[in-house]
DRENLO-426319 format. One record per residue (C-alpha): x, y, z. Coordinates in Angstrom, 1 decimal. Each point is the difference from the previous one (the first is absolute). Layout:
# residues N
pt px X | py Y | pz Z
...
***
This chain:
# residues 78
pt px 260.6 | py -59.3 | pz 77.2
pt px 3.0 | py -0.1 | pz 2.4
pt px 0.3 | py 2.5 | pz 2.8
pt px 2.8 | py 2.6 | pz -0.1
pt px 1.7 | py -1.9 | pz 2.8
pt px -0.1 | py -3.2 | pz -2.0
pt px 1.4 | py 1.7 | pz -3.1
pt px 2.8 | py 1.6 | pz 2.0
pt px 1.0 | py -3.4 | pz 1.4
pt px 1.0 | py -0.9 | pz -3.5
pt px 0.8 | py 3.2 | pz -1.9
pt px 2.6 | py 2.5 | pz 0.9
pt px 1.7 | py 3.1 | pz -1.5
pt px 3.5 | py 1.1 | pz 0.6
pt px 1.7 | py 2.8 | pz -1.9
pt px 3.3 | py -1.9 | pz 0.1
pt px -1.5 | py -3.1 | pz -1.7
pt px -1.1 | py 0.2 | pz -3.6
pt px -0.5 | py 3.8 | pz 0.2
pt px -2.8 | py -0.4 | pz 2.6
pt px -2.3 | py -2.0 | pz -2.2
pt px -2.4 | py -2.2 | pz 2.0
pt px 1.4 | py -3.5 | pz 0.3
pt px -0.8 | py -3.3 | pz 1.7
pt px 1.6 | py 0.2 | pz 3.5
pt px 3.3 | py -1.9 | pz 0.1
pt px 0.4 | py -0.1 | pz -3.8
pt px 0.8 | py 2.3 | pz -2.9
pt px -3.2 | py -1.0 | pz -1.8
pt px -2.1 | py 3.0 | pz -0.8
pt px -3.7 | py 0.2 | pz 0.4
pt px -0.2 | py 1.3 | pz -3.6
pt px 1.8 | py -3.1 | pz -1.3
pt px -2.5 | py -2.3 | pz 1.7
pt px -2.9 | py 2.1 | pz -1.3
pt px 1.5 | py -0.1 | pz -3.5
pt px 0.2 | py -3.8 | pz 0.2
pt px -3.6 | py -0.3 | pz 1.2
pt px -1.3 | py 2.4 | pz -2.7
pt px 1.9 | py -2.1 | pz -2.6
pt px -2.0 | py -3.1 | pz 1.1
pt px 2.7 | py -1.6 | pz 2.1
pt px -1.7 | py -2.0 | pz 2.7
pt px 0.9 | py 0.4 | pz 3.7
pt px 1.0 | py -3.7 | pz 0.0
pt px 2.5 | py 0.7 | pz -2.8
pt px 1.4 | py 3.0 | pz 1.8
pt px 0.5 | py -2.0 | pz 3.2
pt px 1.6 | py -2.9 | pz -2.0
pt px 2.4 | py 2.4 | pz -1.7
pt px 0.7 | py 2.0 | pz 3.2
pt px -0.2 | py -2.5 | pz 2.9
pt px 1.0 | py 2.7 | pz 2.5
pt px -3.3 | py 1.7 | pz -0.6
pt px -3.2 | py -1.0 | pz 1.7
pt px -3.6 | py 0.1 | pz -1.2
pt px -0.5 | py 2.7 | pz 2.7
pt px 2.8 | py 2.1 | pz -1.6
pt px -1.7 | py -0.1 | pz -3.4
pt px -3.4 | py 0.8 | pz 1.5
pt px 1.5 | py 2.9 | pz 1.9
pt px 1.6 | py 1.3 | pz -3.2
pt px -3.3 | py -0.2 | pz -1.7
pt px -1.8 | py 1.8 | pz 2.9
pt px 2.7 | py 2.7 | pz 0.2
pt px -0.3 | py 0.6 | pz -3.7
pt px -3.8 | py 0.3 | pz 0.2
pt px 0.2 | py 2.3 | pz 2.9
pt px 2.3 | py 2.3 | pz -1.9
pt px -2.3 | py 0.0 | pz -3.0
pt px -3.0 | py 0.7 | pz 2.2
pt px 1.7 | py 3.0 | pz 1.6
pt px 1.1 | py 1.3 | pz -3.4
pt px -3.6 | py -0.3 | pz -1.3
pt px -1.3 | py 2.0 | pz 3.0
pt px 2.7 | py 2.7 | pz -0.5
pt px -0.9 | py 0.4 | pz -3.6
pt px -3.7 | py 0.9 | pz 0.7
***
């Protein structure tokens, strides 16, 4: 799992961009969109081919960010 610092190097939130949704830094591609693609079975290689401005580290950071949010939600629901 990536550290918080590594995640923050790739993921950002800004209320003025897409309503504050978490996005890949320097893009308007949301974390949720990347997670939806991965959940639908789209490979990282295909995502990178379709969006050459993304890096493997961006996709991995989106995955780690999403998992971290899920883990925190699970803890809060106990």
